KOLROMI-640085 format. One line per field, with one value per residue (C-alpha): residue number from 0; chain; x, y, z. Coordinates in pm, 1 decimal, padded with zeros to 6 digits, always signed. Example, Ala and Ser with C-alpha at 12.3 -4.5 7.8 and 13.67 -1.06 7.14 Angstrom:
// KOLROMI-640085
nr: c(0:1)
kette: c(A:A)
east: c(+01230.0:+01367.0)
north: c(-00450.0:-00106.0)
up: c(+00780.0:+00714.0)
This chain:
// KOLROMI-640085
nr: c(0:1:2:3:4:5:6:7:8:9:10:11:12:13:14:15:16:17:18:19:20:21:22:23:24:25:26:27:28:29:30:31:32:33:34:35:36:37:38:39:40:41:42:43:44:45:46:47:48:49:50:51:52:53:54:55:56:57:58:59:60:61:62:63:64:65:66:67:68:69:70:71:72:73:74:75:76:77:78:79:80:81:82:83:84:85:86:87:88:89:90:91:92:93:94:95:96:97:98:99:100:101:102:103:104:105:106:107:108:109:110:111:112:113:114:115:116:117:118:119:120:121:122:123:124:125:126:127:128:129:130:131:132:133:134:135:136:137:138:139:140:141:142:143:144:145:146:147:148:149:150:151:152:153:154:155:156:157:158:159:160:161:162:163:164:165:166:167:168:169:170:171:172:173:174:175)
kette: c(A:A:A:A:A:A:A:A:A:A:A:A:A:A:A:A:A:A:A:A:A:A:A:A:A:A:A:A:A:A:A:A:A:A:A:A:A:A:A:A:A:A:A:A:A:A:A:A:A:A:A:A:A:A:A:A:A:A:A:A:A:A:A:A:A:A:A:A:A:A:A:A:A:A:A:A:A:A:A:A:A:A:A:A:A:A:A:A:A:A:A:A:A:A:A:A:A:A:A:A:A:A:A:A:A:A:A:A:A:A:A:A:A:A:A:A:A:A:A:A:A:A:A:A:A:A:A:A:A:A:A:A:A:A:A:A:A:A:A:A:A:A:A:A:A:A:A:A:A:A:A:A:A:A:A:A:A:A:A:A:A:A:A:A:A:A:A:A:A:A:A:A:A:A:A:A)
east: c(+13550.6:+13237.1:+13161.3:+13028.8:+12848.7:+12757.6:+12422.2:+12460.7:+12199.9:+12040.7:+11706.2:+11510.0:+11291.6:+11339.0:+11089.3:+10982.3:+11246.9:+11519.9:+11389.0:+11356.9:+11724.7:+11814.6:+11636.5:+11790.8:+12128.9:+12121.7:+12030.2:+12345.2:+12600.3:+12699.9:+12613.0:+12463.1:+12546.4:+12298.0:+12497.6:+12264.1:+12461.4:+12500.9:+12703.0:+12715.2:+12569.1:+12214.2:+12078.3:+11756.0:+11709.8:+11702.8:+11347.3:+11448.2:+11738.0:+11997.5:+11867.1:+11500.1:+11614.4:+11790.7:+11475.0:+11254.4:+11462.9:+11486.8:+11126.3:+11056.2:+11306.7:+11236.7:+11495.9:+11684.1:+12007.5:+12198.5:+12140.1:+12279.0:+12197.7:+12476.9:+12515.5:+12833.2:+12978.6:+13264.0:+13388.1:+13198.2:+13507.3:+13646.1:+13338.0:+13338.5:+13699.1:+13632.3:+13357.3:+13547.5:+13306.3:+13424.3:+13140.4:+12929.3:+12581.4:+12396.4:+12073.0:+11986.5:+11632.4:+11635.7:+11881.2:+11971.3:+12100.7:+12379.6:+12590.2:+12598.1:+12660.7:+12929.6:+13129.9:+13087.9:+13209.3:+13519.0:+13603.6:+13542.7:+13764.7:+14043.1:+14019.1:+13970.2:+14051.6:+13995.5:+13628.5:+13395.4:+13075.9:+12769.3:+12478.1:+12130.4:+11851.0:+11540.2:+11231.1:+10999.5:+10715.8:+10975.8:+11148.7:+10935.2:+11035.0:+11259.0:+11282.0:+11234.2:+10898.5:+10777.3:+10858.8:+10685.8:+10358.3:+10356.0:+10400.6:+10088.0:+09905.9:+09901.5:+09882.4:+10225.5:+10120.9:+10186.8:+10541.1:+10670.1:+10631.4:+10354.7:+10582.5:+10738.3:+10397.6:+10301.7:+10620.7:+10558.7:+10204.7:+10330.2:+10600.6:+10371.4:+10073.3:+10106.4:+10221.4:+10576.1:+10817.9:+11035.6:+11381.0:+11288.3:+11268.1:+11406.0:+11461.1:+11784.3:+12064.5:+12210.4:+12076.4:+11836.6)
north: c(+04289.4:+04107.8:+04128.7:+03842.6:+03885.2:+03614.7:+03635.4:+03378.3:+03247.2:+02974.2:+03055.0:+02829.2:+02899.1:+03160.1:+03448.6:+03758.1:+03962.5:+03725.9:+03734.4:+04112.9:+04115.5:+03885.1:+04065.2:+04394.5:+04247.7:+04099.2:+04434.3:+04572.6:+04303.5:+04101.6:+03770.6:+03669.3:+03351.5:+03262.4:+03063.0:+02810.4:+02723.2:+02374.7:+02272.3:+01930.2:+01759.1:+01700.5:+01956.2:+01972.8:+02346.9:+02347.8:+02270.3:+02187.7:+02013.5:+02206.6:+02008.8:+02132.2:+02485.3:+02490.0:+02358.7:+02613.8:+02904.6:+02762.8:+02710.9:+03081.9:+03244.8:+03028.0:+03095.1:+03398.8:+03429.5:+03635.1:+03421.6:+03094.2:+02894.0:+02687.5:+02516.8:+02574.7:+02492.9:+02622.9:+02981.3:+03225.8:+03419.4:+03075.4:+02998.9:+03348.5:+03300.6:+02960.6:+03092.2:+03421.1:+03655.0:+04009.0:+04101.5:+03947.7:+04088.5:+04110.6:+04249.0:+04488.8:+04475.1:+04664.2:+04861.2:+04555.2:+04378.6:+04650.9:+04542.6:+04185.9:+04276.8:+04514.4:+04273.5:+04001.2:+04252.2:+04344.1:+03974.1:+03885.3:+04178.5:+04058.2:+03718.8:+03837.9:+04205.7:+04167.3:+04082.5:+04376.2:+04365.0:+04549.8:+04586.7:+04624.9:+04809.5:+04594.5:+04733.2:+04846.3:+04574.8:+04310.3:+04440.0:+04202.4:+03902.8:+03630.7:+03254.3:+03214.9:+03419.3:+03214.8:+02876.8:+02974.9:+03109.3:+02801.2:+02558.0:+02669.0:+02655.4:+03041.3:+03189.4:+03281.9:+03322.8:+03681.4:+03638.7:+03342.5:+03251.5:+02994.3:+02686.9:+02766.7:+02801.9:+02469.1:+02313.1:+02474.3:+02333.4:+01989.8:+01991.8:+02112.0:+01899.8:+01636.5:+01883.8:+01944.3:+01771.9:+01514.5:+01648.8:+02023.3:+02139.4:+02501.9:+02804.4:+02820.1:+02929.7:+03140.1:+03469.8:+03436.4)
up: c(-03437.7:-03325.8:-02958.2:-02784.4:-02444.0:-02208.8:-01993.0:-01703.5:-01466.4:-01322.4:-01487.3:-01254.2:-01413.4:-01690.3:-01651.2:-01847.7:-01693.9:-01800.4:-02149.3:-02166.9:-02071.8:-02325.2:-02615.2:-02511.6:-02489.4:-02808.0:-02985.7:-02848.8:-02920.7:-03205.4:-03029.4:-02694.8:-02520.4:-02244.5:-01998.2:-01795.1:-01467.2:-01391.9:-01092.5:-01196.3:-00881.1:-00786.7:-00562.9:-00353.5:-00420.6:-00798.4:-00944.5:-01299.6:-01428.4:-01656.3:-01965.4:-01867.2:-01815.7:-02149.0:-02318.7:-02136.5:-02265.9:-02629.1:-02621.2:-02487.1:-02743.2:-03048.5:-03321.3:-03243.2:-03462.8:-03230.6:-02923.4:-02844.9:-02522.6:-02330.6:-02014.0:-01799.8:-01476.7:-01278.1:-01276.6:-01500.4:-01619.2:-01737.3:-01938.0:-02082.6:-02182.3:-02325.1:-02565.3:-02631.5:-02454.6:-02397.4:-02192.7:-01893.5:-01869.4:-01538.4:-01427.5:-01156.6:-01044.0:-00713.4:-00515.3:-00296.0:-00613.5:-00654.1:-00374.6:-00487.0:-00823.1:-00750.3:-00544.3:-00815.0:-01076.4:-00891.6:-00816.4:-01201.6:-01286.6:-01043.7:-01222.3:-01587.5:-01637.1:-02013.6:-01959.2:-01902.8:-01682.0:-01815.3:-01601.0:-01728.4:-01527.1:-01516.7:-01664.9:-01403.1:-01487.8:-01408.3:-01095.3:-00859.3:-01059.8:-00936.5:-00973.3:-00619.9:-00604.2:-00925.9:-00778.3:-00455.3:-00625.3:-00865.8:-00563.0:-00424.7:-00747.0:-00817.7:-01158.9:-01293.4:-01660.7:-01657.9:-01524.6:-01755.1:-02104.1:-02167.9:-02200.9:-01850.8:-01700.9:-01824.6:-01709.7:-01355.4:-01362.8:-01445.2:-01196.3:-00904.8:-01013.1:-00744.9:-00470.4:-00378.7:-00636.2:-00492.3:-00386.7:-00389.5:-00057.0:-00058.7:-00282.4:-00490.3:-00298.9:-00578.6:-00680.0:-00973.0)
């Protein structure tokens, strides 16, 4: 039986920590679906649209036969069921992530006991990375090229070229 896993997130923007986790998960499972969360309504706290985020991930990954990228909205466990995923992949960067992920795993298990949650420990060089930090640095013209793939660094430069982009006034409220 083939095992499909889903790695969900906002990926606003995708960074090197996300990409490392995608590669590691793809090496362990038959197929990995990167689920890009789209709550379906305009938000002042998301820097990039779901289509932009999908394109940035695709541009960063290139062709990966075991990885597909799809948008989703609503409950993660429903998306996982819809695509036939038996595993949800999550990353743990620092100790404070554990409590959040532990609670989410318990809630997801209550909703979908047939789906396992597997947590990957982030590699040491990526522990400080988050979309929030990257957006903040980029918004002040800082160099994020060591934190994100080249296509994402360029997208951030373009987005912040004229200062704070219209509608973006706060960090993403979801854990990224």
